[in-house]
N, C-alpha and C positions, 0 to 999 in steps of 0.2 A: 417145625421145618416142613412137615407134610401138609400142614394147613395152607401154606402158600404155594404148594405144588399143584398149580391149576390144571396141568395136563395129566396129573396122576402118575407120572413116570416113577417118581421115588417110591410111592406107595405100592405100585405094581411090582417094582424090582424087589422091594423088601419082603413082600409076600411070596414072590417067586423064590427068593433065597431060602425061605423056610422049607421049601420042597426039595432042596438039595442042589439047586443050580450053583455052580462054582463062580461066584462073583469076585472072590479074592483073585482068582486067576485072571478074570476079565479086567479088573482094575489094574493089575500089574502089567498086563499086555497094553492097555491104553496109555499108561504112564511111560512104558518103555517106548512105545511108538512116538510119544510126544518129545521124549528126551534123547532118543537114540542110544539109550543104555539099558542095562538090565534093571529090574525093579523088584523089590520085596516089600509087600504090605505088612505093616505092623500096627500095634494098638495105639501108639502115640509118637509124637516127634521126639520126646525124650528117649523112648525105646529105640528109635531109628538112630539117634546120635550115639547112644550107648553101644549099639552094634557097630557103627562106623569106627568108633574109638577102639573097639576090640580088634576089628579087622586091621587097624593101623598098628596093632601090637602094643597098645597102651597097657602098662602094668603099674603096680603100686610104686609111687614115687617118681614116675616119669613126668617130665615137663610137657604141658600142652599149652600152646599159645592160644589165647582166647580174646575176643573183643570185649572191651568194657562197655560199649554202647550196644547193649542187647538185653534180652529178657533174662533175669537172674537164674531161672531154672536151667538154662543151658549150662551155666557154670556149675550148678549143683550136680548136674549129670556127669560132668567131667570129674568132679570130686568123687562121686559115687563109683565111677569106673576105676578109681585109684590114681587118676592123674593129678598133678599139681598145677593148678591154673596160674599162668603167667599172663598178666593183662597187657593188652596192646591198645593204644589210643586209636581214635577214628580220624579219618581225613575230614577237614572242615568242609570240603566240597562234596564228597560222596556220602559222608556220614557213616561210612563203613570203614573197615580196617585200614589204617594208614600204612602205606608202603614204607615210609621213612621210619616209623616206629617199629615196624616188623623187621626191617633190616637191622636196626640197632639191637633188637631182641636176639636175632640170630648171632650177631657178633658176641653179645654177652654170653650166650649159651656155649659158644665155641671156646671162649676163654675159660669156662668152667669144665670143658671137655664133657659136656652133657647136653647134646642136641635134643630138641623136642621130638616127641613121637608123632605129633600131629599139630596142624594149624587149623583152628576153627575160624571161619569167616562168616559173618552173618550179613544177609541182605537186610540191613537194619530197618525194620518198620516200613518195608517197601522200597527203600533206596537199594540200589544194586552196586556191589563193589566193583572196583576196577580190576577185573580178572586178567586183563592183558598185562598188567604189571605184577599183580600178586602171585599168579600161578607160576610164571617163570622164576620168580624169586624163591618160591617154595621148591620148585624142581631143582634149581641150582644148589640148594642145600639138602636135597634128598629127603624132603619131608612132605608127606601127603597133605592135601588141602581138603577140608570138609566144608562144603557150602551149606549153610542154613538158609533155605529159601522159604521159610515158613510164612513170611509176610509178602513174598514176592511171586508166589505161584501164579502162572498166567502171563508173567512178564518175560522179557527177553533181554539178553546182553549181546550185542553185535551178532544178532541172528541166532543165538543159541538160547534155548529155553532155560529160564531160571531153575536151578536144581541140577543142571547138567554142566555147570561151568567149572566144577572142581573134580578131584579124584573121587569124591563121594558127595552125594547130595541128600538133603533132608527136606522133604516136601510135606507140609501139614495140610490135611484135608479139612481142617476145622476153620482156619482163619479166613480164607478167601471164599470157599464154596459152601460153607455151612454144613459140612459133612462130619466125618469122624475119623480118628486115627491118623496115620501118616504113611508115607512111602519112602523107603531108602533106595536111592539111585546109586548104582555101582557097576563095576565091570562084570561081564558075564562069568568070567572064570572064578569070581569070588561068591557067586550066588549060593552055591551049596554050603559054603562056610557060614554065610549069613542065615540061611534057613536052619542050619544045625544049631546056631546060637540062639535064634529067636523062637523056635517052635517046639521047645520042650522035649526034643528027642534026647534019649539017654546017650551021653558020651562021657569019656573020662575027664573032659574039661567042663568049663562053665556053660550052662545053658539056661534059657528063660522061656516062659510061656508068653511071648510077645505077639503072637499071631493075631491079626485083625479078625474080628468076628465077621462071618459071611454076610449077615444082615447089614452091618455097617458098610461093608464093601459094596453092597447093593445100593445103599443110599449114595455112596460116593460116585458110583458109576452114573447114576441119574443126575447128580449135581454137576458132574464134569461137563455136561452139555451146556451149562450156563456159565462156565468159567470164562470163555472168551467174551461173552456179553458183559459180565461183571468187570473184567479188566478194561475193556474199551470204555465203559461208562466211567470208571474211576479215572482213566487217563483224560477223558473229556472234562470231567469235573475239575481235575487239577489244573489243566490248561486254562480253563475259564477263570479259576480262582487266582492263578498267578497273574493273569492279564488284568483282573479287576482290582487286585489289592497288593500294595507294596509290602504287606506284612507276611507274605508267603514266600518261602525259599524253595526254588525248584531244584531237584536233584540233577546232577550233571551226567550221570551214567544210568543206563537201563531204562525200562519203561513200565515197571510194575505199578507205580502210582497208587499204592495202597493207602498211604497216609500223606497229608500235607504237613510240612513243618511250618508252624505259624507262630509269630511273635505275640502270643496271647496267653502265656502260661498262667498269669495271675488272674485270668478270667475263666479258668477251667470250670468252676462251679456254674457260672452263667451259661457257658457253652453246653455243659451237660444238662442243665435245666431245660434248654431248648432242644434237647434230644440228640445232640452230637456225641459220637464216641470219641473220647479224648484220652490220650496217654501222655504222661509226664515222667518218662523213665529216668532215674538217676544213673550216672555211670556206676557200673557194678563194683568197680574197685573202691568206691567210696563207701560202700555198705560195710557195716561194722564187722561182719564175719570175714570180710576179705581185705580189710584195711591194712593188714600187715603183708599182703602179697606183693610181689614185684610188679611194677607198672612202668611201661615205657610210653613217654609222651610223644606227640606228633613232632614237636620241636622242643629243644631244651627250654624249660621254663614256661611252656605253653601247652596246656591240656585242652585239646580241641573239644573233647566230649563235655568237659566242664563249662565250655563257653556257650552251650545251648540251654543254660539254666532259665532263660527268659522265654524259651520256646516250648510249645507243646505239639503233639501230633493229633491231627483231626482226620477221622476216616473219610476217604473220598468216595466210598460206595453210598452216595446219597442222592436223593431225588433233586430235580431241577428246582423245585420249590424250596427245599432246604438249602440248596446252594445259594439262592438269592438271599435267603435269610442270613446265611453265614457271611456273605459279602457285606450286608448292611451292618452286622455286628462288628466286623473287622474295621469297617470305615469309622464306626463310632469309637472304637478303641484307639484308632490311629489319630483321631481328631482331638482326643483328650490331651491336655498339657502334661 
C-alpha cells in the first residue's frame, strides 16, 4: 500500500504515529465530520458490528434480523454475539434488504411475542438500501437498524453519507480505501459505552480489546484523502459500463458504485484471469450451517437473492484500459448463443 503512495503521505503518517501522535482520534474526528455522528475506531468491521449489537442489547437467544445477500462473516458475528439470525431476502431492485420481507418478519416475531433486538441492513456489495422505507419500518416496531456500509463507504443516499443512514453504522477502512480496521458510527451519548466495550477497560460486564492500532489509523487518515477520487472513478466506470453493455444491472438507490452486477457468473475464471476482482456470493441462508434458520422471501414463492445465480459482481475501481477490456469481454459473452 505504501509503494503506490506517490506523495508519501501514508508513509509519513505511519512514521509519525510511532512517535505518539494520536491518529485514532484524528480518524474518528474525520469520520464524525463526514457522517455528522460520533465515531469509534476499532480493529475490524466484525468488531464494530459486535459492538453495535451489544449496544442494541442483544443477548443469548435474541432474534436479530439479518440480510441473506451479504458476506457470511456478518452472520457469524451475530451468532458470536449470542443472537439468533433470522434471514431476510433482498429487494430485486436495490439488492439490499427487502421491505416486504422485513415487514413479514416483524409480523412473524410479534406472533411469537419475541421481537428482534436489532435489524442488520447491508449496503450489499456497494448497492445502497432504501432507508427511506426501511428505517421508518424499524422505528415503527421499536427496533434499531444497523447499517453495514463496508462496501459503500464514500457513497451517499439522498444526501446522507453511507454509514450514517441507520441508528448505527459500520464503515470498513479496508475495502474501499485500502487501509485497515473499521469505524463504528453511533450517537454521541453512546460513545462512552462503546469505548468501554471495545477498549479492554475493566468493568463488571463484557469488554474486548478491539481498539484500532495507532499506525493503522495513521494509514487510514492518509487513505481518506483518496476516498472521494476512488468513489468518483467507480461511479464513472459503472455509468460507462451500463451504457456500453446490456449485461450490467444498475442499482436504483445510492451512488456508492463499488461493484457492478454483471450477467457473467459462468465466466468468473476468465474475468479473474484478465485481472478483474470478481465476487459470486451465495445467499447466506443457503449455506449448510444456516440452512435450518428461518428465512423470509421477498414474495411468497420467490427468493430474490436466489435469482442472482447467473450474475457476479465485478469491481468498478478499475482503469479506463481495463474498462474497455471488460466491455469487449461482456460483448463477447452476450453474442454467444
